[in-house]
Each structure stands twice: as C-alpha cells, then as structure tokens.
C-alpha positions in Angstrom: 42.3 25.9 27.9 44.0 24.5 25.0 44.2 21.1 26.7 40.5 21.2 27.2 39.8 22.1 23.8 41.9 19.2 22.4 40.3 16.6 24.4 37.0 17.7 23.6 37.6 17.7 19.8 39.2 14.0 20.5 36.2 13.0 22.3 33.8 14.3 19.8 35.7 12.8 16.8 36.3 9.3 18.4 33.2 9.4 20.3 31.1 9.6 17.3 33.0 6.9 15.7 32.3 4.6 18.6 28.6 5.5 18.8 26.6 2.4 19.3 23.3 1.8 17.3 20.3 0.0 18.1 19.9 -2.1 14.9 22.5 -2.7 12.2 21.5 -4.4 8.9 24.6 -5.6 7.1 25.2 -6.7 3.6 21.7 -6.5 2.2 20.9 -5.3 -1.4 19.1 -2.2 -0.5 16.5 -1.0 -3.0 15.2 2.5 -2.0 13.6 4.3 -5.0 13.2 7.6 -3.4 16.9 8.0 -2.9 17.9 6.2 -6.1 19.6 3.2 -4.1 19.9 0.0 -5.7 23.3 -1.6 -4.3 24.6 -3.6 -1.4 24.4 -1.3 1.5 24.4 -1.4 5.3 21.6 0.3 7.3 21.8 1.5 10.8 18.9 2.5 13.2 18.9 4.4 16.3 15.5 4.4 18.1 12.9 4.7 15.6 14.9 6.3 12.9 17.1 5.5 10.0 20.5 6.7 11.1 22.9 5.9 8.2 22.8 4.2 4.9 26.3 3.2 3.7 28.5 0.5 1.9 30.3 -0.3 5.3 29.0 0.8 8.6 31.5 -0.2 11.4 29.6 1.1 14.4 28.8 -1.5 17.4 25.3 -2.5 17.3 22.9 -3.9 20.1 21.4 -5.8 17.2 23.1 -7.2 14.1 21.0 -8.6 11.2 23.0 -10.3 8.4 21.0 -9.7 5.3 23.6 -11.3 2.8 21.8 -12.4 -0.3 18.7 -10.7 0.6 16.8 -7.4 -0.3 16.2 -4.4 2.0 13.4 -2.1 1.2 11.4 0.5 2.9 8.1 -0.9 4.7 5.5 -1.5 2.2 2.4 0.7 1.9 -1.0 -1.2 1.0 -3.3 1.7 -0.1 -6.4 -0.6 -0.5 -7.4 -2.9 2.3 -10.3 -3.2 4.7 -9.8 -3.1 8.3 -13.0 -1.7 9.8 -13.6 -5.2 11.4 -16.5 -5.7 13.9 -19.2 -7.9 14.8 -22.4 -6.1 13.5 -24.3 -8.2 11.1 -25.1 -7.4 7.3 -22.6 -4.4 7.6 -20.3 -5.9 5.0 -16.9 -3.9 5.5 -18.2 -1.4 7.9 -17.9 -2.7 11.7 -18.4 -6.1 10.6 -17.1 -9.8 10.0 -15.8 -9.4 6.2 -13.0 -6.6 7.3 -9.9 -7.7 9.0 -7.8 -6.6 11.9 -4.4 -5.5 10.0 -1.6 -7.0 12.4 -2.3 -10.5 11.4 -1.8 -9.9 7.7 0.7 -6.9 7.1 3.9 -7.7 8.8 4.5 -11.2 7.5 4.3 -9.8 4.0 6.5 -6.6 4.6 3.5 -4.3 5.1 4.1 -1.6 7.7 1.2 0.9 6.7 -2.3 0.2 5.3 -5.1 2.5 4.0 -8.8 1.3 4.7 -10.5 1.9 1.5 -13.9 3.4 2.6 -15.1 1.1 5.4 -16.2 4.1 7.3 -18.0 7.5 6.4 -18.3 10.7 8.3 -21.0 9.3 10.3 -18.8 6.4 11.8 -15.3 7.2 11.3 -14.7 8.1 14.9 -15.9 4.7 15.9 -13.8 3.1 13.4 -10.6 4.9 14.5 -11.3 4.1 18.4 -12.0 0.6 17.5 -9.1 -0.4 14.8 -6.7 2.4 14.8 -6.2 2.3 18.4 -5.8 -1.4 18.7 -3.2 -2.0 15.8 0.4 -1.7 15.6 0.3 -1.3 11.8 0.3 2.3 10.6 -3.3 3.1 9.6 -4.9 5.6 7.3 -8.2 5.7 5.6 -10.2 6.9 2.5 -13.4 8.2 3.7 -16.5 6.9 2.1 -18.6 9.4 0.3 -21.7 7.4 1.7 -21.9 8.8 5.3 -22.6 5.4 6.8 -19.7 3.6 5.1 -19.4 0.5 3.1 -22.1 -1.4 4.5 -23.1 -3.0 1.4 -26.6 -3.4 -0.6 -29.0 -0.5 -0.5 -26.8 1.5 1.7 -24.2 2.1 -0.8 -26.7 3.3 -3.4 -28.2 6.2 -1.2 -27.6 9.2 -2.8 -29.1 11.2 -0.1 -26.2 10.2 2.3 -23.6 11.1 0.1 -22.9 14.7 1.3 -19.5 16.2 -0.1 -19.5 19.0 2.4 -20.0 16.8 5.5 -17.5 14.3 4.2 -14.8 17.0 3.4 -15.5 18.5 7.0 -14.7 15.1 8.5 -11.7 14.7 6.6 -10.4 18.0 7.5 -11.1 17.3 11.1 -9.2 13.9 10.9 -6.4 14.8 8.4 -3.9 13.0 10.2 -5.6 9.7 9.5 -7.8 10.5 6.7 -5.8 10.4 3.2 -8.7 10.5 0.7 -12.3 10.0 -0.5 -13.7 6.6 -1.7 -16.5 5.8 -3.9 -17.5 2.2 -4.5 -20.1 -0.3 -5.6 -22.6 2.2 -7.0 -24.5 0.4 -9.6 -26.6 3.2 -11.3 -25.9 5.1 -14.6 -25.7 8.2 -12.9 -22.7 10.5 -12.2 -24.0 12.2 -9.2 -22.0 9.9 -6.7 -18.6 10.4 -8.6 -19.3 14.2 -8.9 -20.1 14.3 -5.2 -17.0 12.2 -4.3 -14.7 14.3 -6.4 -16.2 17.7 -4.8 -15.5 16.1 -1.4 -11.9 15.6 -2.5 -11.5 19.0 -3.9 -12.8 20.6 -0.6 -10.6 18.6 1.5 -7.6 18.7 -1.1 -7.4 14.9 -0.9 -7.4 12.3 -3.8 -10.3 10.4 -4.6 -10.3 6.6 -5.0 -12.9 5.1 -7.5 -14.1 1.4 -7.4 -16.3 2.1 -10.6 -19.5 -0.3 -10.1 -21.3 -1.9 -12.8 -24.2 -0.1 -14.6 -26.8 -0.9 -17.5 -26.2 1.1 -19.7 -22.6 1.3 -19.1 -20.9 4.5 -17.7 -18.0 5.5 -19.9 -14.4 5.5 -18.7 -13.6 7.9 -21.2 -15.7 10.5 -19.1 -14.6 8.9 -15.8 -11.2 9.0 -16.6 -10.5 12.2 -19.0 -13.3 14.3 -17.5 -14.3 13.5 -14.1 -11.1 12.3 -12.3 -8.5 14.9 -11.5 -4.7 14.1 -11.7 -3.8 12.2 -8.4 -7.2 10.6 -8.3 -7.1 6.8 -8.2 -8.9 4.2 -10.3 -8.6 1.1 -8.1 -9.1 -2.6 -9.5 -7.6 -1.5 -12.7 -7.2 -5.1 -14.0 -10.4 -6.1 -12.9 -12.9 -7.8 -15.7 -16.4 -7.8 -14.4 -19.7 -7.4 -16.4 -21.5 -4.0 -16.2 -18.2 -1.9 -16.7 -15.3 -0.9 -19.1 -12.1 -2.4 -19.0 -8.4 -1.3 -19.5 -8.1 -4.1 -22.2 -10.9 -4.6 -24.4 -10.6 -7.2 -27.5 -6.8 -8.0 -26.4 -5.8 -4.2 -26.9 -4.9 -1.3 -24.3 -7.5 1.3 -24.6 -6.5 4.8 -25.6 -8.6 6.1 -22.8 -6.3 4.2 -20.3 -3.1 5.5 -21.8 -4.3 9.0 -22.0 -5.5 9.1 -18.4 -2.5 7.7 -17.0 -0.3 10.2 -18.9 -2.4 13.0 -17.4 -1.9 11.9 -13.9 -4.8 9.4 -13.1 -3.5 6.8 -10.6 -4.2 3.0 -11.8 -4.0 0.8 -8.7 -3.9 -2.9 -8.6 -6.6 -3.6 -5.6 -6.4 -7.3 -6.4 -9.1 -8.6 -4.0 -11.3 -11.4 -4.4 -12.9 -10.5 -7.5 -10.8 -7.7 -9.4 -7.6 -9.0 -10.8 -7.7 -11.2 -14.1 -4.8 -12.4 -16.1 -6.8 -11.6 -19.3 -6.4 -7.9 -18.2 -2.9 -7.6 -16.7 -1.0 -9.8 -19.0 -1.8 -8.0 -22.2 -1.8 -4.7 -20.6 1.8 -5.2 -19.2 2.9 -6.8 -22.4 1.8 -3.6 -24.3 3.7 -1.4 -21.7 0.5 -0.3 -19.6 1.8 -1.0 -16.0 -0.2 0.0 -12.8 1.1 2.8 -10.7 0.5 1.2 -7.4 0.2 -2.5 -5.9 -2.5 -3.1 -3.3 -4.5 -6.2 -1.9 -8.0 -5.1 -1.1 -7.7 -7.5 1.7 -10.9 -8.9 3.5 -12.2 -12.2 4.2 -13.1 -12.9 0.5 -9.7 -12.4 -0.8 -7.0 -13.5 2.0 -7.2 -17.1 1.2 -7.9 -17.0 -2.5 -6.1 -15.7 -5.5 -4.7 -12.7 -3.6 -3.3 -14.0 -0.4 -1.1 -11.1 0.4 1.0 -8.1 -0.8 4.1 -10.3 -1.6 2.2 -12.8 -3.4 0.9 -10.0 -5.8 4.2 -8.6 -6.2 5.6 -11.9 -7.1 2.7 -12.6 -9.4 3.3 -9.3 -11.5 7.0 -10.0 -11.4 6.2 -13.3 -13.2 4.1 -11.5 -15.9 6.6 -9.0 -17.0 7.4 -6.4 -14.1 10.7 -6.2 -12.4 11.7 -6.3 -8.7 12.7 -2.6 -8.7 9.2 -1.8 -10.4 7.1 -3.7 -7.9 9.2 -2.1 -5.1 8.6 1.2 -6.2 4.8 0.5 -6.7 4.5 -0.8 -3.1 6.6 2.1 -1.2 7.5 5.3 -2.5 4.9 5.7 -5.2 2.0 4.8 -2.7 3.5 7.2 -0.1 3.3 10.1 -2.7 -0.2 9.0 -3.7 -1.6 9.4 0.0 0.7 12.5 0.7 2.6 10.8 3.5 5.8 11.2 2.1 7.6 10.7 5.6 7.0 7.0 4.8 8.0 4.7 1.8 12.2 5.4 1.9 15.1 4.9 3.9 16.4 8.5 4.1 18.4 9.4 7.0 16.2 10.6 9.7 13.0 8.5 8.4 11.0 6.2 10.2 12.7 2.8 10.6 10.2 1.0 8.7 11.9 -1.7 6.8 11.3 -4.9 5.2 13.8 -7.8 4.2 13.1 -10.0 1.3 14.4 -13.1 -0.3 13.6 -13.7 -4.0 13.4 -17.7 -4.0 13.8 -19.4 -7.2 11.7 -22.4 -8.0 8.4 -23.5 -9.8 5.6 -21.5 -8.6 1.9 -21.1 -9.5 -0.1 -17.8 -9.2 -3.8 -17.8 -9.5 -6.2 -14.8 -10.5 -9.7 -14.3 -9.3 -11.2 -16.5 -12.1 -9.1 -19.6 -11.1 -6.8 -19.1 -14.0 -3.1 -20.2 -13.1 0.4 -18.9 -14.5 3.6 -20.4 -13.6 6.8 -18.6 -12.6 10.2 -19.2 -11.5 10.5 -16.4 -8.7 8.9 -15.5 -5.7 9.3 -12.8 -3.0 9.3 -14.1 0.7 9.5 -11.6 3.6 12.0 -12.6 5.8 11.9 -9.5 8.5 10.0 -6.7 9.1 10.7 -3.8 11.3 8.3 -1.2 12.5 9.8 2.1 14.3 13.0 0.2 14.4 11.4 -2.8 16.2 11.3 -6.4 14.7 7.6 -7.5 14.3 8.1 -10.2 12.0 11.1 -12.7 11.7 10.4 -15.7 9.5 13.8 -17.5 10.1 15.1 -15.7 13.3 17.4 -13.4 11.4 17.4 -10.9 14.4 17.6 -13.9 17.0 21.0 -15.1 18.7 21.7 -18.7 18.1 20.6 -21.1 20.9 23.6 -22.8 22.8 
C-alpha cells in the first residue's frame, strides 16, 4: 500500500510538471489591466481557457508562439459597431447594406468581441440573431434599439409610437445572454421623451443605456442629459464628435463642467469614432486638459471602414499619438468595456478565463492619422495586430508567428 501511495504521489508531481499545453506564448510583454500585470510573462492555454500566466513556463506545448518584443493583451472588445447586415433597401443599419459582418474587420485588429449598437429593436432582434450571431465567429452582443423596428433611418427612428420601454425590456430580459443594453440614436426633436423611454427600458431590464444624442433646434441641454437623465453606468457615445445641433465636451477650447461632473458620477464617455463622430478639435484639447474617454469603440459600418476610422487598432494608435498611453488604450479596449456591458468573463487573462488573446507590435515611424473632418495629425507610433486567438484558436496571424517554418 505504501509503495502504491509513493508511486501515485510521484506520478502526480512529475505528471503535472510534464503536462502538455495546447498553446504557449513565450516572452511577450503582458498587459492585463484587471490583474494588474504589466511585465514580460509567458501565457499558456489548454483547450479554450488560460491555464497559466507566469514569468517562465516550461511545459511542453503543441504550439509555441514567440512574442519577444511584442505586447500580449486580452482580446479587444468593441462596444459600438453595426453588424445587422443584410440586403434590404432603405433600411440603413437594420438588415441592410450599410452594416457589416464582423469577422472580416475584427480579428485583424485584435478584436474578439463586438456589440451591435442598436441595429435591431424588439420586433426584429430574433432575425438579427439568426442571421448574424449564428453566422459569425466573433463573439457578438447587442444594444437593443428603443425603436421597435431598429435603426432603419429617416422617419422610422423618429417614431415615438414605436418606442415602448416595456416591450423593449421584455425582449432584453428574454435574450439576456446576447442583449447587454438599450440604444437611443438619431432622434432630432427637442423632446426628452425618447431619452426617458430608453432609460426606463434600461431600468426595467437592469442594463445600461447608450445614447447617440441627435441634433435638435433648439438644442437639448447636455447638462440635463448627463446630470439628470443618464444614470451611472449609462453611456454617451461619440463623445468627441462635433456636429451642428448638439452640445459638445469641448466648447470654445475648454472642457465643459457638465462633462467632467458627469464622468465623476459614473456616466461612461465612449469614443464611437465612426464616419462622422471624431474630431481632433474635441479630442486633443479634452485629453490635454485631463478629460479622457472611458472606452474606445469604432462605430464600424460601410461609411467608416475606409475613412478616418479604419479599425480599432488605428483609433487606439491615434489616441496614443495625441496623449494617451499604451496602458490606457488597452484598458479602454478590454477590461473597462467588459465591465460596462457586464460581461466580466471577458477582457482579461485570468487563469480559467476564455483564451481570447491579441498580440500587438508597437511600430515606430512617421504615421498620419485622420479625423472625420479630414484633418491630420502626425505620430511616431502605431499599433499593429500581429496575431489574434479566439477560444485558444488562431484566427489572425499577420506574419506567421504561430506557423512552422517551411523547409
């Protein structure tokens, strides 16, 4: 019996040390904001989970990735995109041509999870789910539009009769695995009714509200929106936009008190770059005066994908070149958005977490970055996604880091 016990203990001890992992990322600079890791570390993966993060992991690996000189971070989370793609005419971002399938735009920039920002409402969410969620590798979530028929553009989005907080909240609770918030967008009246109904739906479903504050004449006050209407945890997207018919974070070169006060009380300021919602005239003075966004997102659609926005890594690079640090843009793209949408199983590299990982280089050179007004700033650094893993599987490998050398 003693002999058996000793043999068992020896096997347990040496067997554990000899354990084979599926993927081993070696020598990368790990930045994991949740776990306060900012150091050269190895990361091992077994199956679809992180199995270890440590300075030196000596286990045998089926696949080894040398990340020397590169940054290893959690898979990025883009909380504002448009992915209810389809072929319906005149439906804008709701089952139409302007929205985009995520997979062709996410992995190549390190994004492993996206949130559709209001393409569908309670009337058509199930169609969106069947069409896009079920046919995409990228992890997908959604803000449900307060308009029952979704973000179809034009008069449809002005229809107060189709803004039902009770029915919207019922759908959000029914599909709580996928729906993470409520969205109000593009309303152009001087009327608080849509905002109130969106916030009420959020309250009933216990989820945040994302506001794309439309234009109005006379203007609706951001003082009221940010300090009275929105709750802590609710989101103002397009925070560095500068369009007519709305107020802005920066007025006459100065960050406004209502913005600072709102952020302090817990309102989330999201970039939501898009094709018309990011101006250096807002972002540069805001960051210089210490007002920084909480989260970075793309507002991806056909009108932004080839313009100033480009992709998530381009926005992060842009912000790094106007005053944010690498660590700041990482936390704004990983752990913070995970908390905003209450999906805290994502956005970090904890042992046991899903193995969604992005590996970036920080390239040095002479780079130009463009805002939605066609203005350019020059910078000396740019993030390039070298490799992305989803559930422990390589889904993007720019330079073959994970591939064996051809002989």
